[in-house]
N, C-alpha and C positions, 0 to 999 in steps of 0.2 A: 585682768584677765576676763575675756569674754565668756557669756554663758556657755557657747560652744566648747571652748577650750576646758572650762571647769567641767562640764558633763564628761567629755572624753577622758579627762584626768581621772575623774571618781569611777567612771565605767570599769577602765582598765585595771583599777585597784584590785578587783575580784577579792574584796574583803567581805567579810560578816560583821565586822565591827562598824556599825554606821554611826556617823556623827551628825551634828544639826545641819551641817554643810550638805549632806546628801539631800535631807529632806528640804532645804531651802532651795537648792539648785533644781529639784524635781518639781517643786510648787512653782517656780517661775517658768519653767518649760510648760507645765501643764496650762498656766494662765495664757501663755502664748498660743498654744495649740487650740484652746478654747475660743480665743478671739479671732483666730486665723492669721496672726501675725508671724507665727511660726508654723513651719510646714515641713512635713518629711520630704517632700519633692515639690520644686517650685519651677514656674515657667522660665525657660533660658533661651529663648528664640533667636537663632543665628548662633549660638554659643555650642550647641549639640546638635547631632542628627536628628534627635526626636523631639527637639525643642523643649526639653525638660533636663533638669539636673536633680540628682538625689543628694538629701542633706544626712549623711549617715550619723551624725552626733544626734540628730532628733531621734533616730531609731535607737540610738545607744542610751538617750535618757528616758526613752519609754521602756526599755527592757531593764533599766536602772530602778525605775519605779516598781516593777514587778519584784525585783529582788529586795527592796527595802520595806515592801509592804508585807502586813501579817494577814493571816485567814481571819475574816471577820463576819459575824452574822449580820446580813444586811436584809432580814425578813422584814418586810412591811407590816407593823403592828403585830408581829407574831405569827403572821398567816403567810402563806406561799413562801416556803423557806428558801433562801438564798444565801449562799456563802462564797464570799470573794476576797481578794486583796484588798486592805483598808486603803490602799492609794488610787483604787479605781471604784469609786461609787458611781451611781447613776448622775448624768450630767443634770445640773440644775438649770431647768428653763422655766421662765416665767412668760406671762402674756405679753409682756413688752418685747420679748425676743422676735415676736411675729410668726412664729412657727405652728403651723397646724399639725397636731398630733392626735389622730382619730383614736378613741377609745378601744381597746381591745388586745392589750399584751404586747406592746413594742417596747423595746429597750435602746437607749442611747448612752454608751458609756462617757464618763468623764473624761476629758481630754481630747475632743474632736470639734470641729467646727461645723455649725449647721446655719446656713445663711437665712435672711428673711424670705418668707414666702414660700418656704419649703414644706411639702405635704408629705406626712407620713401615715401610710396605710397600715393597719394591723394585720398580723403581726410582723413586725420588722426590726432589723437590729443594725446599730451603726457602732464600730468598735473604735478603739482608742486610736488616735493619730490621722483619723480620716477627716476629709474636707469635702463639705457638700455645699455648693454654689447656689446663689440666690434663684428662686422660683423653680427649684427642681422637684421632681416627685419620686419618692421611693415606695414603691407599690407593696401589695401584701407578701408575705413570706420571703422578701427581698433581704440580701445581705450587702452592707458596705463594709469590707473587712478591714483589718487594722492598717493604716496608712494609705488607703485606696484615696484619690484626688478625683473628686467629681466636680465637673464645671457648672455653670448656669444653664437652667432651663433644660436640663437632662431628665429624661424618663426613664427610671430604672424599673422595668416591669415586673409583673407578679413572679414570684419564685426564682428571679434572676439573682446571680451571685457574684459580687465583685471581691475576688480571693484577697486575703491579708497577708502582707508581707513584713515581717519583723526581721527574721534572719534569714541569709547573712545580712548584716546592716548596710552593705554597700548595693543590695539587689534592688531593681526597680519596682516599685509597687505599681498596681494598677492604675491607670491614668485614663479618665473620661473627660474629654473637653467639651465645650460649650455646645447646646443645642444637639446632642447625641440622643438618639433612641435606642435603648437595649430591649429587645424584645422578650417576651415571657421565656422563663426556663433556659436562659442563657448562662454561660459561664466564663467569666472573663478572670483570667489569672495571672500570675506573676510574670513580669517581663513583657506586658502588653500596654501600648499607648493607642487610644483611638482618639483620631483628630476630629476637628469640628464638623458638626452637621452629619457625620456617618450615621448609618442606619444599621443595626445589627439584628439580623431576622431571628425569630424566634427557635429556640433550641440550638443556637450556634455555640460551638465551644472555642475560644481561643486563649492560647498561652504563647510562652516564649520558644516553645520547642515544636510549634505546629506550623508548617509552611501553609501560607494561603495564596490561592490561585487567582490571579486576575485576569479573567478571560476577556475583559475589554481591551487591555493593553498587552496581552500577551506575556505576561511575566509572573514570576514567582516571588513573593514578599517572604522574608525570612528574617530572624533575628541574627544581627551582626556582631560579633564578639561581645563587648560589653555593653552593647546598645540593645534596646527592647525591640520587639516586633511592633511595627508601625503601621496601623490601619490610616490609609490617607483621608484626607478631607472628602467629604461627599460621598464615600464609597457604601455601597448597600451589599453587605455580606450576608450569605445565607449558608446552611449546611449542604455540603456536597459530598461527593465519593470520587476515588480515583482507583483504577484497576492496579493490582500488582502486576508488574512486567514480565517477571522471570521467575523460574524455579518452579517450586512446587504450589505456591501461591497462586501463580498464573494458571496452572493445570487445574486448580479447584475453583477458578473463576472468583477468587477472593479480590474484594475492594476495600479499601481503607477510607476512614472518614478524613475528609478536609474540608476547611472552610473556603469558600468561592466568593470573589467580588464578581457579581452578575451584572451590575450597572453602577451608574453614580447617579445622584439625585437629580431629578428634572421636576417640572411643574407638577406631574402626576404623583411622583413620591412626596412632594412637599405636601399635597393635599390630604394623603393618605395617612400621614404621619403627624398633622398638625396638633398640637397640643390645644385642649380645649380650656379657655380660659374660665369658663363657668365652673369648672371643677375646683377652681382655686378661689 
């Protein structure tokens, strides 16, 4: 029996009588999450419209970990009280991992992958099931939520949020592909895939329920059935608005928020968003 089949069976049991098998299966899952060999979503170029597929069994295993864990005192040295499930301590990171964690109150939960040369500016938080690729930067007050997938050389700017998605288990997590820039105070939530080299302007909110207006190509991007909202490669997305066209809302001149693809990356854009190697 594969690990996926084992975890699915244990998850569906819905029991409170946990055996050693529960803990062993969860431990094996967490080892894979920590080294990046197991992911809650993985590239599937040419197999799905978004180029990604969700591994629901991985989310089942993460939820199983919450179920079998017990509340535990995790306070360091008796100071700064922390109480969490025993199955999810802080991730063990050493100098050999090549991860730069600047002092100042950041937390990285066990059961996530952080690639080499990732820079973590305080305070930031990475939750279980997340994947952060080589050379990315997680800036101050930024969140990489549960199961979010972040590619290589991504800049997640200050106070931006990548929402966590654990339930329902088949739901698309937030996916950020390589070389994407997420501006400050952005919110990228469930059901959103941002393709390579896109730029998300400061203050932009994206989720699976939000239509995106591509003024370059004259079309509206939406989530389709069980597939996520996909922001195309090289798109430059900024906050915008659209007027209500009927009824009382029109009479009151009310406009609704909407993200807008205002352009696609060019040489000028590349120069303005180039990551500075000296910071790394």
